[in-house]
N, C-alpha and C positions, 0 to 999 in steps of 0.2 A: 765469485761467479760474475761473468760479464752480463750487463743488463742492456736492453734495448728493444725497441719495437722493430722487428726485422721484416723486410720485404723479401719474399722468395723470388727466384727468377720467374718471369712471366711464362707460363707454359704455352707452347705452340705444338701443333700436331707434327709428329715425326714424318719427314718426307719419305715417300715410298720409292724404293729403288726399283729400276725396271728390269734388270738382268737380261738386257738385250745381247745378242751375239756380239762378241768383241769388247764388251764392257768389263771394267775392272771387277765389279761386284760379281759378275757371272764367273769369272776366273777364280775368285776367292771362295765362292760358294762351292764350286765343283771340287776345289782342293779340300775343303772341309768335308764334303761328302765322301771323297776318296779316303781321307784319313779315318773317318768314322767307320767305314766299311772294312778297313784294312786290319782291324784288330778286334779282340773281344775284351770288354772291360768288366771289372767287378764293381757293382754299384752298391754302396752301403746305405743303411739308414743313418740319419743324422740326429742324435739325441744329446742334448747339451753340447759339450765340446767334442763329443766322440763320434767317430765313424764306426758304426756298429755292423759287423759282419756275422752272419749265421751260416750254419751248415745246410740249412734248407734253402734251396735256390730256385728261382724262377727265370725262365729264358726271355730275352728280349729279341724279337725278330721283326723285320719290316713286314707289314701286312701285304705288301706287293711282292715279297720274296721270302716266304715264310720258312724256307729251309736255311736261310742265312742267319747266323747268330751274331748279334751285335754285342751281346754281353749277358751277364747274369746279375740278378739283384737278390739281395738277402731278404728272405721272407721273415717277418716278425710274428710275434704271438702276443697274447694278453699282457705278459710281463713287460714287453717293450712299450706297450701303450702306457702302462703305469709309470715306467721309467720316463717316458716323454712328458707325462703330466708333472711328475716330480721335478724334472729339469725346468719345465716352463715356470712352475710356481717358485722355484729357487731363483730364477732370473727376474721375477716380476718386480720386486721392489726397486732394484737398480734401474730397470728399464723404464718403469713408469715415472721415476723421479729424474730421469735424464731430461735436460732442457729440450723443449720441442724442436728447436732449431737443429740440434744434433741428431735427433731422430730423422728430421727432414733431410739432413745432409747425407745420411746413409742411403736413403732411397733415391735421392737425386743422383748420387754417385752410381748406384745400381743401374739407373736409366742410361747414364753415359757409358757405362761398361757394355750394356746391351747394344747401344747405338754404335759403339766403336769396336773394341777388341773381341767381344763375344758374339757379335752379330751373326757371323757365318757359322760358328760352332753351334749356336742355339737354333738357328734356322735349319741347319743340316740335321740336328737331332730331331727336330719336329718333322722334317721331310721323311726321314728314315723310320722313326718310331711310330708316327701317326699317318704316314702316307699322304702327305700334303705336297702339292707341287710348289715350285719356287715362289710364285706370286702369293699363293695362299699362306705359305709359311712367313713370308715377308710381312704381310699385313697383320698377321697374328703374333707370332713369337717375337718379332722385332717391333713393328710400329705400334700395335695396340698396347703391348705391355709397357713400352716406353711411355706412351701417353697416359696409361693408368698411373704410373709412378709419378710423373711430373704434374699432371692435373690434380691428383689426389693430395699432393703436398700443398698445392694452392688452395684446394677446398678445405684442407685442414686449417689453414690460417684464417679462412673466412669464418669457419666455425668458432675459432678462438676469439675472433673479433666481435662476435655477436654478444652484446651486453645490454642490460636493462637501460631503456632510454631515459629513465627518470631516477634521480637521487635527490630527494627533498633536502632542504637546508638542514644541516646538522647530521647528515648520514651519507653513507656511500653504499650503493647496491652494486654487486658484481656477481658474475656467474663463472664458475670454473668447470671445465669439461674433464671429468675423471674417466680413466679407463674402467672397464667393467671389473667387478670384484670376482676374480677367478681366472679361468683360461678359456680361450675360444678354440673350437674345433673347426678346421677348414677341410671340407670334403669336396674334391675337385674332379672334373670329368676328363675324358680322353681327348675331346675334340678341339680344345683351344689351350695352347700353352699360355696365352695371355690370361685366361681365367685361372689356370693353375697358379700363376704368379700373383694375380690380383687378390684372390680370396684370402690367403694368409697375410699378404703385406698390407692390405687396407686396414685390417684389424690391428696389426702390429704397429702401423704408423700412428695410430691413436693411443699408443701406450699399452696395448694388450700383449699378452703372450699366447702362443699358438701351438696346437698340435695339428699337423697337416698330414692327411692321407690322400694321395692322388690315386686315380684309376691306374691299375696295373699297366694298361696300354699307353700310359703317358709317362711312365717312370724314366725312360731314357732322357727326355727333355727336362723332367723335374730335377734330375740329378745335376744337370748343368745350371738350372736356376739356383740351386743351393750353393753351388760353387760361386756364382755371381754374388749372391747375398753375402756370403762369408767374405769375399774379397772386398765388397763394399763397406765392410766393417760392422755387419750385424753381430751383436754380442751372442755368445753361446747361450742356447736355451730359449731365445726369444721365439724362434720358429724351429720346431722339431719335426723332422720328416720321417714317417714310418710307413712300412709296407705290410699291412696286416689285412686280414679279411674284414669285411664289413661287420659281421656279427661279433667278432672279437673286439673290434674297436667300440662298437655300440655297448657291449656288455660292461666295459670298463668306464667309458666316458659318460654314458647316460645314467650311471649310478653314482658318479663322483660328486660330492657336495660342492666342489669348487667349479663345476661346469657352469659357464656363464653365457655361452652362446654358440650357435653353429652358423657358419657361412658355407652355403651349399649350392652346388650346381649339379644336376643329375636328373634321374627319372622321377616322375610324379609319384609312382608307387613307393619308391624308397623314401622320398621326402615325407609322404603321408605316414609311413610306418615310423619314421623318426619322430615326427610330431606327436604321434600317439604314444610312443615310448616316453618322450619327455613329459607329456601330460600325466601318464601313469606314475611317473617318478617325481612329480613336481614337489612333493613333500620332502624330498631328499636334498634339494638344492638350497644354498644360502641365499640366492637371488632368483628371481624369475628369469630364465634364460632368454636371450634374444634369439629369435628363429628367423633367419634370412635365407630365402631360397629362390633360385630360378630353376624351373623344371622344364617340362616338355612343351611342344608346340605342334599344332596341326595347321600350319600357316598357309594363308590363302593369297591368291592374286585374282582380282575381279576385273574383267575387261569389259568396258562399256561399248556400246555400238558406235560411239564417237571417237574411239581410241585409234591411234596410229598403229597399224598392224605390225610394222617393223619394230617400233618401240616396244610393243606388247611382247613380241616374240623374244626379243633380247632380254627383257626383264624376266620372262618365264624361264628361259633356259639357263640364264645365269643364276637366278634365284633358286632354281630347283637342283642344278647339277654341279655348281661349284663345290669343291670338297665333297663330291659324291653325295650331296644332299645330307651331310652329317652335321649341319649346323642347326642349332635349336631354332634358328630363324628361317630355315630353308623352306621354300614353297613346296607343298606336296599336294595341294588341291587348287585347281584353277577353274574359274567360271568365265566362259567367253560368249559374248553375244553372237548369235547366229549370223548376223550380217557381216561381221568381220572375221569369223572363224576360217573361211577358206584361205584368205590371205595370211592370217596368223599361222595356220597349219603349214602353208607353203614355205614360209620363212623358217619355221621351226624345223621342219624335216630337212630343208636345205642345209641349215647350220649344223644340225645333229649329225648329218652324214659326214661332216668334216672333222668331228671329234676324233682325237687319237687317245687310246687308252693303254696304260702300261705303268712302269715304274717311275718314281719321281726323279730319278737320276737323269732320265731323258727329258730335257726341258720342253720338248715338243708335245708331250702328253698333257692334255687338258684334264683327263679323267685318270684317277689312280684307284687304289684298292679301298674297299671298305675295311673297317678296323679289325675285325677278327672273324673266326669261323662261325660263331653264334649269330652274328649280324648277317653274314653271308647266307647261312641256311634259312634264316627267317625271311629275308628278302626273296630268295629263290622260291620259297614256298608260296608267297603271295603272287609272284609272277606265274608260276605253274598253275595256280588256281584261276588266274585271269585268262590264261591260254585255253583252259577248258570251259570257260564261261561264255556261252553264246551271246550273252547280253552286253558284253563289252568287246572292244577292239583294241589290239595293241598296234599302234601306228609307227612306233620306233622302238628299237631295242628288243629286249626280251631274252637275251642270251646271258649266260654267266659261266664262269670257269674258276675253280679254285685249285687247279693242279700246281700252279706256281705261286699265285697270289690270290687274294679274295676279290676277284674282279666281277662286278655286276655292270652289265652294259646299261647306260642311261635308257630308261624305259618309259614310254608315254602310253598310258591307257586312256581310251575315250569311253565314257559311260553315258547311258541315257538316264541313269538313276543317280540323283544327287546324293543319295544316302548309300551308295555302293560302298563296300567295306573299305576300300583303299581311299575313299573320300573322307572317311571318318576316323580310322585308326592311325596312330602315329607309327610310321615305318622306319624313319631315320636312315634313309638311303636314297639312291638315285632312281626312285620310282615316283612318277608324277601322274596324277589322274585329272582328266579334263572333262568337265560337264559343259555342254553347249546349250545355251538357253535362248528362248525366243526374246527378241528385243523388248517386246511389249510386256514381258514378265519381269522387268528389271526390279521393281519394288518387291516382288515376291522372292526374288533371288537374294535381295538384301537380307530378308528374314532367314532364308536358308543358310547363308554365310554366317550369320550371327548365331544361329542355334545348332549348327551341325556338331560342333566340337566342344568338349569340356575346356579346351585351351583358349588362351587369349594372349598370345605372345606377339606375333607380327602379322601384318597384312598389308596388301597394296591394292590401290585402285588406279586404273589407267583409263583416262578419258580426256577429251578436249572440251566437252560440255561443262561449263562452270556450274550450272544448276545441278547437274548430276554429281559433280564433285562435292558440292555442298551437301547434297542429300546423303551421299554415301559416307562422308566424313561424320555427319551427325548420327546417322542410323547405326553405324558400326563403331561408335565411340567406346563401347565396352568389349569389342571383339578383338582388339589388339592393343597392347601397351606401346608398341612402336608401329605407327601407321604411315605408309608411304604413298605419295601421290605422283603418278607417272614415273615410277622407279620400281626396281625389284624390292623384295621385302627383306633383304639381307644387307649387311654392310654398315651397321651402326658404328659411328666413330666417337671416341671419347672426346668430351668437350663440345660435341655437336648434337648427338642424339643419345641421351642417357638411356640405357638399355634395361628392359624388364617388362614382364607381363603379369596379368592378374588371372582371375579364375583359376583353372587348374595349372596355370603356367608359373605360379609362384607368388611371392609376397610383393612383387613390383617395387623393390627398394632401389631400383635404378643404379646398377653398376656404372661406374664412371661419372658419378655426380656426388655432390655434397650430401644428398639424401642418404646414400649408402653409408657414408662415414659417420653420420649421426647415429646410426644403429650401434656403433661400437664405443660410444661414450655414455656416461651417466652423469648428467649435470648436477652440480651443487650450487645452490644460491647462498651467497654470503651477504648479510646486512651488517654493516658496522655503524654504530651510533657514536658520535663524537662527544656529545654532552648529554648523557642519559639523564632522565628524570630521577629525582630523589624522594618524591612523595607520590603515593599511589592515588591521591585525590585529584579528580577532574573538576574543572570549573563549575559544572552543573550541580555539583554536590553542595555548593555554598548556600547558606541561608539567604532568603530575600531580605 
């Protein structure tokens, strides 16, 4: 075996392509979209080295064109979960014994495949399957996932380099980072293809084997991810992709003695139930499982009286309505000082009036569909209740239509009650609620922002007054794991803003950082003594 202390390529953030009219990338992406829409594909599960098809099928349709069928996926059951676990455990010994640089090479190659030949296929799958526009798909399924893979390889080497600083004369102290003893379960959401790619690969990169269950509404792009991983040289069984119900997966996985950890992004309720189940079954496991989760958010933007109104408006409408408000980080509650509200409102309504809404294939559409009918119905209900409530005012939007796709018009509600239902409950869609406060009540509003929600994922503060910025930054230190000053509360970039929140928003293990990768290893300390003692007696035992 070759030996050496290897330096990996220095990671840099993947450049974001613009997709402007006449550009080569626009032409290639439109071709990929047309190709994906022109056929129906059969999407298998991937267990070990097998593509597994079943007779029980689920349909894949674009949320913005729900009568068009992109393909069918094979639904699994409990037996497939067990097969995936068996395949993972069978692959474990060879994978964890593979030299780290060869594991690194696989994921670096995957990043290059996404940056190159698979870029437009993966972006098109995300645009069609998850109803993201070209820019939102580019920053997600291309750039962020590439960054996860490249930066995580670099973080992996940093972890391996961490060694005890002292080895006294006659001995050598060292630490090795072992993968977890067992398998990791990756449970991924619909809204980010990058998250779907990162959760299984970050654990696998550290030598673990993985059973991966994506959200059904992300399967179209997940299938492309598995094609990329396999082409990059990922050995069979290291990551196993199954499409099963949550209860079926949980019944098998959370009772298995080799369950070693879960990497999760999804709802708070589901995560809390998983944690409870793991706790109830703790006596069944060989090790204490690692529980890593990023869950919901009721993310805020607080606008101070010293804020620039146009900066505030742009941050609010981008933070609230990009990807239809379906980002964990999306703004859904806004607090604006009364002195600047007239101008902020003017700029917001001006820009909202220019929004175009429709399918992702038309690149002029800023707003696309929400993910499915359940989400649509929930959001429509909240909008209807706001229309009937004389205590609030809808100043923009308020319409919806699911005849062709699940379209919710970006809606802005203004309330006089900072505890109004849509200021408190997570909606996960393009519905924003604004509370206008008196400038002299700023410190009271800080308390309200901090205490309104169980969540603490993202938040933003917009101001020119540096004393106010310092006060808000300190006062809201526990209200958001990612805090933005004079910017929107979305858009964390790997290598720049490690992402994650606390309180009801998760374990704050910061995806896109070394912190996260440390959860997928179990250190072993090794002390080697070169000239060990041969007599038990210490000097103090000698007679005077």
